C-alpha positions, 0 to 999 in steps of 0.5 A, spaced: 465 559 502 470 554 499 469 546 497 473 543 502 476 536 500 479 532 504 484 527 503 485 520 508 492 518 508 499 520 504 500 513 501 503 512 493 495 514 492 493 519 497 499 523 496 499 523 488 492 523 488 491 530 493 496 533 488 493 533 481 486 535 484 490 541 487 492 541 480 486 540 476 481 545 480 481 553 482 483 554 489 477 559 489 473 554 489 475 548 492 480 547 499 484 541 500 486 537 506 491 532 506 491 527 513 497 523 514 500 520 521 507 521 519 510 527 517 514 522 511 511 520 504 513 512 506 516 508 500 512 501 502 514 498 496 522 499 498 520 497 507 523 490 505 530 494 502 530 499 507 529 493 513 536 489 509 540 495 510 539 499 503 539 507 505 531 509 502 532 516 504 525 519 507 521 525 503 518 530 507 510 532 505 511 538 507 516 538 501 512 535 497 506 539 497 510 544 497 507 550 492 500 546 491 497 550 496 494 544 500 493 543 506 497 538 511 494 534 517 499 532 521 494 526 525 491 520 526 485 518 522 479 515 529 474 516 526 468 518 519 461 520 520 459 520 514 452 522 515 455 530 519 461 529 513 466 530 520 473 525 521 475 526 527 483 525 529 488 524 534 494 527 534 500 531 540 496 537 541 488 532 542 486 532 535 479 534 533 474 534 527 475 536 521 469 537 516 469 535 509 464 535 503 468 531 499 471 526 503 477 521 499 478 516 503 486 512 501 489 509 508 491 503 504 491 497 510 496 494 515 499 487 517 493 482 518 495 477 524 489 473 523 488 471 529 496 467 531 498 468 537 504 472 538 504 475 532 502 482 535 507 481 541 513 478 538 513 478 530 517 484 525 514 486 519 515 491 513 509 494 512 512 501 515 519 505 516 518 505 523 517 497 523 522 496 519 527 501 522 526 495 527 527 490 524 533 492 521 536 494 528 535 488 530 539 484 524 544 488 526 545 486 533 546 478 531 550 482 525 554 485 531 554 478 535 559 475 529 554 468 530 549 469 525 542 468 526 535 465 523 529 469 520 523 466 519 520 468 513 512 466 514 508 468 507 511 467 501 507 472 497 510 478 493 512 481 500 514 475 502 519 473 498 522 480 496 524 479 503 526 474 504 531 473 498 533 481 499 535 479 506 539 473 504 543 477 498 544 484 503 546 479 510 550 473 508 550 471 515 544 469 516 540 463 515 534 465 512 527 460 512 522 462 507 514 459 510 510 457 505 503 454 506 502 450 500 507 450 495 512 456 494 510 461 489 504 456 488 500 462 485 507 464 480 507 459 473 511 453 473 517 458 470 516 463 475 516 457 480 523 454 477 526 460 477 524 463 485 527 456 486 533 456 483 533 464 486 533 461 494 538 456 492 543 460 490 542 466 495 541 459 500 534 460 502 531 455 505 523 455 503 519 451 508 512 449 505 505 446 506 507 449 513 502 453 516 505 458 523 500 457 529 503 461 534 508 466 534 514 466 540 520 471 542 524 466 540 521 461 536 515 460 532 510 453 533 508 450 526 501 446 525 505 440 525 507 440 531 515 443 529 518 448 533 522 453 529 528 456 533 528 463 530 532 470 532 527 474 528 521 472 525 518 477 520 510 476 519 508 477 511 503 473 511 497 478 508 494 484 510 487 487 512 484 494 512 482 499 518 476 498 521 475 504 520 470 504 515 466 499 517 465 503 524 462 509 520 457 506 516 459 506 510 457 500 505 463 495 506 464 489 503 466 483 508 474 484 509 471 492 511 473 494 503 469 501 502 463 498 496 464 503 491 460 504 483 465 504 477 467 511 478 470 509 486 465 513 488 461 510 495 455 506 494 452 508 500 454 516 501 456 520 494 460 525 497 465 518 499 471 516 494 475 510 496 482 507 492 487 503 494 487 498 498 481 500 502 475 500 495 472 494 494 471 495 487 470 491 481 476 492 475 474 491 468 475 484 469 469 482 472 472 481 478 475 486 485 482 489 484 487 486 488 490 490 493 497 493 490 500 498 488 498 498 481 490 497 483 492 503 487 494 507 481 488 506 477 483 507 482 485 513 484 486 515 476 478 513 475 476 518 483 480 524 480 477 523 474 470 523 477 470 527 483 473 533 476 468 531 471 463 532 477 464 538 482 466 542 475 460 540 471 463 536 466 463 529 463 466 523 468 470 518 464 471 511 466 478 510 465 482 503 465 481 498 471 485 493 470 491 488 473 496 486 468 502 483 471 506 481 478 513 484 478 518 481 483 524 483 486 529 478 488 535 481 491 538 487 488 540 483 481 534 479 480 528 479 479 520 476 476 515 479 471 509 475 472 504 477 467 497 475 470 490 473 464 483 476 466 481 472 471 487 474 475 492 468 473 499 467 472 500 466 464 505 461 462 510 467 461 514 470 465 520 474 464 526 473 470 533 475 471 537 482 471 531 484 466 526 483 470 530 486 476 531 493 472 523 494 470 522 493 478 528 499 479 524 502 474 517 501 477 519 505 485 524 509 481 516 511 477 512 511 482 517 516 487 518 521 481 510 520 480 508 522 486 514 527 488 512 531 482 504 530 483 503 536 478 509 536 474 507 536 466 499 537 467 495 542 464 496 548 468 489 551 467 485 550 473 477 548 474 472 552 475 466 549 479 460 549 475 457 551 481 457 556 487 460 551 493 455 551 498 457 544 501 454 540 496 457 536 492 451 533 488 449 541 486 456 541 482 455 535 479 454 534 471 
């Protein structure tokens, strides 16, 4: 019987990890299945560009995994039973159950509405391809009307900043307002905040600071200071949260629902489960939880891969780096910022801004896509056999 590895989620972290595992583990002893709700790989870092009107062509997961031996199951994960080692899924045919010996949990995150009324019904977001296309269609209709339109972007985190500046640059006929709960770009250095303000001025993005949204309606938002702001399209970028599936499963989770793991990304409550990316509560080398980000997904993914390969083949389990060094922020297509952070996650005085930073961001996005689309290229061709004949137990195959 082959050792069954089930990967939940085929985003940047899950798709890359599945490909690497398929290259490094012998198919004679392992079987890898990837479960994903949609057939395309979603370039989440570019969904604000898609909404703005740029072409972001989808890449089929079937093409990404071609030649790897990976089984792709297009379905939505509805439950995980770590005691019985079963994943329950739903699809067009009704769904079913998948049994696993090792579970690789990479379901990521989704938009958090923070309990604000009307977000689900009336707000747009750029967390996925369907939602970004829905926003794009709305903006196209405003363009066709020829009367301009007002767009409110709620939240001045990285996603909010990138979305507001991208929309303003690509669609100059729109009136774009970025709503910040505190000072605009409060987590950036003084120099970077100044650069951000100049970019907003250049792109005619209005920054509404020290303002919180209490409700979203079809044509306006209601603020905590009593103001009602007219809006033809409200874009919600006020944070992300993880799926409740992990908490409901009985896995040990942090207060925010992320799976608690040891240094090797292994669940502290269920050793047959590994978690990475936004779904994991992992402590970095600086002693602080890794933030939800593409960078964290890469570092936690690499650590989990090494741990799984090492334990299944009886080899050493190394500790790879778990660091967070900088934030890269695009400000339209021709401007950007690279903000360095310290061990406490605070902005360092040094930042890189302008065209150079924009090109760095483009390079990071292209590199991430290339690595995902070619997960096994350049790796050693040797496939490692399991340390013992697989019987469904990770522990018996562990070093």
